C-alpha positions as CSV (number, residue, x, y, z in Angstrom):
1,M,119.9,-39.5,121.5
2,Q,120.3,-39.8,117.8
3,A,116.9,-39.9,115.9
4,K,116.5,-43.0,113.8
5,V,116.2,-42.6,110.0
6,L,113.6,-44.8,108.4
7,S,114.3,-46.5,105.1
8,I,111.5,-48.0,103.0
9,V,113.0,-50.6,100.8
10,G,112.0,-53.6,98.7
11,P,112.2,-55.1,95.1
12,T,110.9,-53.1,92.2
13,G,107.2,-52.7,91.7
14,V,106.0,-53.4,95.2
15,G,104.7,-50.0,96.1
16,K,107.5,-48.3,98.1
17,S,106.7,-44.9,96.8
18,H,103.0,-45.3,97.4
19,L,103.7,-46.2,101.0
20,A,106.1,-43.3,101.4
21,L,103.5,-40.8,100.1
22,D,100.9,-42.3,102.5
23,L,103.2,-41.8,105.4
24,A,104.0,-38.3,104.4
25,R,100.2,-37.4,104.2
26,Q,99.6,-39.0,107.6
27,C,102.5,-37.1,109.2
28,R,101.3,-33.8,107.7
29,L,98.0,-34.3,109.4
30,Q,100.0,-34.4,112.7
31,G,101.8,-31.2,111.9
32,Q,105.1,-32.7,110.7
33,N,106.6,-32.7,107.2
34,I,108.4,-35.6,105.6
35,E,111.1,-35.1,102.8
36,I,111.8,-38.1,100.7
37,I,115.3,-39.0,99.7
38,S,115.1,-41.2,96.6
39,M,117.5,-44.3,96.7
40,D,117.1,-45.3,93.1
41,S,119.9,-45.4,90.6
42,A,117.6,-44.6,87.7
43,L,115.5,-41.8,89.1
44,V,118.6,-39.5,89.2
45,Y,118.4,-39.1,85.4
46,R,116.5,-36.4,83.6
47,G,114.2,-37.4,80.7
48,M,113.7,-40.9,82.2
49,D,110.3,-40.7,83.7
50,I,108.0,-43.5,82.4
51,G,110.4,-46.4,82.5
52,T,111.5,-45.5,86.0
53,A,108.0,-45.0,87.4
54,K,109.2,-41.6,88.6
55,P,106.9,-39.8,91.0
56,T,104.6,-37.5,89.1
57,T,104.9,-33.7,89.0
58,A,101.9,-33.5,91.3
59,E,103.4,-36.0,93.8
60,Q,106.8,-34.1,93.8
61,A,104.8,-30.9,94.5
62,E,102.9,-32.5,97.3
63,V,106.0,-33.9,99.1
64,I,109.6,-32.7,98.7
65,H,111.6,-35.4,96.8
66,H,115.4,-35.3,96.7
67,L,117.9,-37.0,94.3
68,I,115.5,-37.0,91.3
69,D,116.5,-35.5,88.0
70,I,120.0,-34.5,89.2
71,R,122.0,-36.0,86.3
72,D,121.9,-36.1,82.5
73,P,121.7,-39.6,81.1
74,S,125.2,-39.1,79.8
75,E,126.6,-38.7,83.3
76,S,127.2,-41.3,86.0
77,Y,126.1,-41.4,89.6
78,S,127.6,-43.8,92.1
79,A,127.0,-45.4,95.4
80,A,129.6,-43.1,96.9
81,H,127.8,-40.1,95.5
82,F,124.6,-41.2,97.1
83,A,126.2,-41.9,100.5
84,N,127.6,-38.3,100.5
85,D,124.4,-36.8,99.2
86,A,122.2,-38.7,101.6
87,K,124.2,-37.8,104.7
88,Q,124.2,-34.0,103.8
89,L,120.5,-34.1,103.0
90,I,119.5,-35.8,106.3
91,E,121.4,-33.2,108.2
92,K,119.7,-30.3,106.3
93,I,116.3,-31.9,106.5
94,Q,116.6,-32.5,110.3
95,T,118.0,-28.9,110.8
96,R,114.9,-27.4,109.3
97,G,112.7,-29.5,111.6
98,N,111.5,-32.0,109.0
99,I,111.8,-35.8,108.8
100,P,114.0,-37.5,106.2
101,L,112.7,-40.7,104.7
102,I,114.9,-42.9,102.5
103,V,112.9,-44.7,99.8
104,G,114.1,-47.0,97.1
105,G,115.5,-50.4,96.0
106,T,119.1,-49.7,95.0
107,M,120.6,-51.6,97.9
108,L,124.2,-50.9,97.0
109,Y,123.4,-47.3,97.7
110,W,121.9,-48.2,101.1
111,R,125.1,-50.2,102.1
112,A,127.3,-47.3,101.0
113,W,125.3,-44.9,103.0
114,V,125.3,-47.0,106.2
115,Y,128.7,-48.6,106.1
116,G,130.9,-46.6,103.7
117,F,133.4,-48.1,101.2
118,S,136.6,-46.7,102.6
119,K,138.5,-49.9,102.0
120,L,137.9,-49.9,98.3
121,P,140.9,-48.6,96.2
122,P,140.3,-45.7,93.9
123,A,140.0,-46.3,90.1
124,D,143.3,-47.1,88.4
125,P,143.3,-46.2,84.7
126,E,146.1,-48.7,83.7
127,T,144.2,-51.6,85.4
128,R,141.0,-50.6,83.7
129,K,142.8,-50.3,80.4
130,R,144.0,-53.9,80.7
131,I,140.6,-55.2,81.7
132,D,139.0,-53.4,78.7
133,A,141.5,-54.9,76.4
134,E,140.7,-58.3,77.7
135,A,137.0,-57.7,77.4
136,L,137.4,-56.8,73.7
137,L,138.7,-60.4,73.2
138,L,136.4,-62.3,75.6
139,G,133.3,-60.0,75.6
140,W,131.7,-58.8,78.9
141,P,129.8,-62.1,79.4
142,G,133.2,-63.8,79.2
143,M,134.5,-61.4,81.8
144,H,131.5,-62.1,83.9
145,T,132.4,-65.8,83.8
146,K,135.9,-64.9,84.9
147,L,134.5,-62.8,87.7
148,A,132.4,-65.7,88.8
149,Q,135.5,-67.8,89.3
150,I,137.1,-65.3,91.8
151,D,134.0,-63.7,93.3
152,P,130.9,-65.7,92.8
153,I,128.9,-63.6,95.2
154,T,129.4,-60.4,93.3
155,A,129.0,-62.2,89.9
156,Y,125.6,-63.5,91.0
157,R,124.4,-60.0,91.6
158,L,125.5,-58.7,88.2
159,Q,124.2,-59.1,84.7
160,P,126.7,-60.7,82.2
161,N,126.6,-57.4,80.2
162,D,127.0,-55.0,83.1
163,S,130.3,-53.8,81.9
164,Q,130.8,-51.0,84.4
165,R,130.3,-53.1,87.5
166,I,132.1,-56.2,86.2
167,Q,135.1,-53.9,85.3
168,R,135.1,-52.4,88.9
169,A,134.8,-55.8,90.6
170,L,137.7,-57.2,88.5
171,E,139.7,-54.0,89.1
172,V,139.3,-54.2,92.8
173,Y,140.4,-57.8,92.8
174,A,143.4,-56.9,90.6
175,L,144.5,-54.1,92.9
176,T,143.8,-55.8,96.3
177,G,143.8,-59.6,95.7
178,Q,140.5,-59.7,97.6
179,P,137.0,-60.2,96.2
180,L,134.7,-57.2,96.2
181,S,132.1,-59.1,98.2
182,Q,134.7,-59.7,100.9
183,L,135.7,-56.1,101.1
184,F,132.0,-55.1,101.4
185,E,131.6,-57.6,104.2
186,E,134.6,-56.2,106.0
187,S,134.0,-52.5,105.4
188,P,132.2,-51.8,108.7
189,S,134.9,-50.5,111.0
190,A,136.0,-47.4,112.8
191,T,137.4,-46.0,109.5
192,G,135.0,-47.7,107.2
193,R,131.7,-46.4,108.6
194,D,130.4,-42.9,108.7
195,S,131.3,-41.8,112.3
196,E,127.8,-40.3,112.7
197,L,125.8,-43.2,111.5
198,S,125.5,-46.9,112.5
199,E,123.0,-49.5,111.5
200,H,121.5,-49.0,114.9
201,A,120.5,-45.4,113.9
202,V,118.6,-46.8,110.8
203,E,115.3,-48.6,110.8
204,V,114.4,-50.6,107.7
205,I,111.0,-51.6,106.6
206,S,111.1,-53.9,103.6
207,L,108.2,-54.7,101.4
208,E,108.8,-58.3,100.2
209,P,106.0,-60.2,98.5
210,S,105.8,-63.8,99.6
211,N,104.2,-64.9,96.3
212,R,106.8,-64.6,93.6
213,V,104.4,-65.5,90.9
214,S,102.1,-62.6,91.8
215,L,105.0,-60.2,91.8
216,H,106.2,-61.4,88.4
217,A,102.7,-60.9,86.9
218,R,102.5,-57.4,88.4
219,L,105.9,-56.5,87.0
220,E,104.8,-57.7,83.5
221,N,101.6,-55.7,83.7
222,R,103.5,-52.7,84.8
223,F,105.9,-52.8,81.9
224,D,102.9,-53.3,79.5
225,Q,101.4,-50.2,81.0
226,M,104.6,-48.3,80.5
227,L,104.5,-49.2,76.8
228,E,100.9,-48.0,76.6
229,N,102.0,-44.7,78.2
230,N,104.5,-43.9,75.4
231,F,107.6,-45.5,77.0
232,M,108.8,-46.3,73.4
233,D,108.8,-42.5,72.6
234,E,110.6,-41.7,75.8
235,V,113.5,-44.1,74.9
236,R,113.4,-43.0,71.3
237,N,114.0,-39.4,72.4
238,L,117.1,-40.5,74.2
239,F,118.2,-42.8,71.3
240,E,117.9,-40.0,68.8
241,R,120.1,-37.6,70.8
242,G,123.1,-39.4,69.3
243,D,125.4,-39.1,72.3
244,L,124.1,-42.0,74.4
245,H,125.0,-45.6,74.3
246,T,124.4,-48.9,76.2
247,N,127.7,-48.7,78.2
248,L,126.2,-45.7,80.1
249,P,124.5,-46.6,83.5
250,A,121.4,-44.8,82.5
251,I,120.8,-46.7,79.3
252,R,121.6,-50.0,81.0
253,S,118.6,-49.5,83.3
254,V,116.0,-52.2,83.1
255,G,113.5,-51.6,80.3
256,Y,115.6,-48.9,78.7
257,R,118.3,-51.3,77.5
258,Q,115.8,-53.7,76.0
259,V,113.9,-51.0,74.1
260,W,117.2,-49.6,73.0
261,E,118.2,-52.9,71.4
262,Y,114.8,-52.9,69.6
263,L,115.4,-49.4,68.3
264,E,118.8,-50.6,67.1
265,G,117.1,-53.4,65.2
266,K,118.8,-56.1,67.2
267,V,115.5,-57.7,68.4
268,D,111.9,-57.7,67.3
269,Y,109.1,-56.2,69.5
270,P,107.9,-59.5,71.1
271,T,111.5,-60.4,71.9
272,M,112.1,-57.0,73.4
273,K,109.1,-57.4,75.7
274,Q,110.2,-60.9,76.9
275,K,113.7,-59.7,77.5
276,A,112.4,-56.7,79.5
277,Y,110.1,-59.1,81.5
278,A,113.1,-61.3,82.3
279,A,115.4,-58.4,83.2
280,T,112.8,-57.1,85.6
281,R,112.4,-60.5,87.3
282,Q,116.2,-60.8,87.6
283,L,116.4,-57.3,89.1
284,S,113.8,-58.1,91.8
285,K,115.6,-61.4,92.6
286,R,118.9,-59.5,93.1
287,Q,117.2,-57.0,95.3
288,V,115.6,-59.6,97.5
289,T,119.1,-61.3,97.8
290,W,120.4,-58.0,99.2
291,L,117.5,-57.6,101.5
292,R,117.7,-61.0,103.1
293,A,121.3,-60.3,104.2
294,M,120.0,-57.2,106.1
295,Q,118.5,-56.5,109.5
296,R,115.0,-55.3,108.5
297,H,111.3,-55.6,109.3
298,A,109.8,-57.5,106.3
299,F,106.1,-57.2,105.3
300,D,104.2,-58.6,102.4
301,P,102.8,-55.6,100.5
302,F,100.2,-57.8,98.8
303,S,98.7,-58.7,102.1
304,P,96.3,-55.9,103.3
305,A,96.9,-56.9,107.0
306,E,100.7,-56.9,106.6
307,L,100.8,-53.7,104.7
308,H,98.7,-52.1,107.5
309,A,101.2,-53.4,110.0
310,A,104.1,-51.9,107.9
311,K,102.4,-48.6,108.0
312,T,101.7,-48.8,111.7
313,M,105.3,-49.6,112.5
314,A,106.6,-46.9,110.1
315,M,104.4,-44.2,111.8
316,G,105.7,-45.3,115.2
317,I,109.3,-44.9,114.0
318,L,108.5,-41.5,112.4
319,N,106.6,-40.3,115.5
320,A,109.5,-41.1,117.7
321,S,111.9,-39.2,115.4
322,F,110.1,-35.9,116.0
323,K,109.2,-36.2,119.7
């Protein structure tokens, strides 16, 4: 019988990493080792530690973490990369007798890992060139409006300036005549899903605060704390490299893009903070939208009783995986 793989998911700032570390410590007391596979599109980048709330050096020394610091910010990392890397890592971790634990909030990565994207066409340079030319005239917010007319589901998940993902969604529609969201919905199939993985082999524990106001206050406090911990200096180091820009996925990450605009002189400091707050709230909202469409066990991490229940269920799943 195939051992289930546990995923700890949820919107940003709810304590996913903290729960994962607690589980790893508890498993170690029982003589088993957990290895964490990070499912976060920003943690893959080197030199981006404060703004991503990256696990500390001590935490990474205590528990093995994978898919952290594997790319330079000038490089890209996709859902397809994650799906392939996660599959290989799970096999290696299980082979050495340890337990893989997927932790993060980049839900497109989760879907790619579980279902695969085999129906999506490969990138087409000519189509992308036409889309980019149109974007020069309309701007990416205008292209986002165009996407909303043909694929409102995908447009809802994307920011108006998310040029890379808007371009890809428009490209897929141009090449297939079908909205990206429809292809995602149809992708589970004999050829579209990893033959060794099904949603029945994955257990999902989702940390979802019931009080949105409390979550937003927590996110604002966390960003303020990042600023106090020299986040501005971290972004300035990237800014002064000279080879990075806001069309790169790394620099478009929430918090980094807003500070980048401040360093460019496009906004003042109070406006930067407010834009970062808003972007973080929007990110958490999009993540919750993904989660509600999934089969998962949802718990409120701000409720001590529910968080305890989440830990108890998680340990039950992990214990079953090494019996």
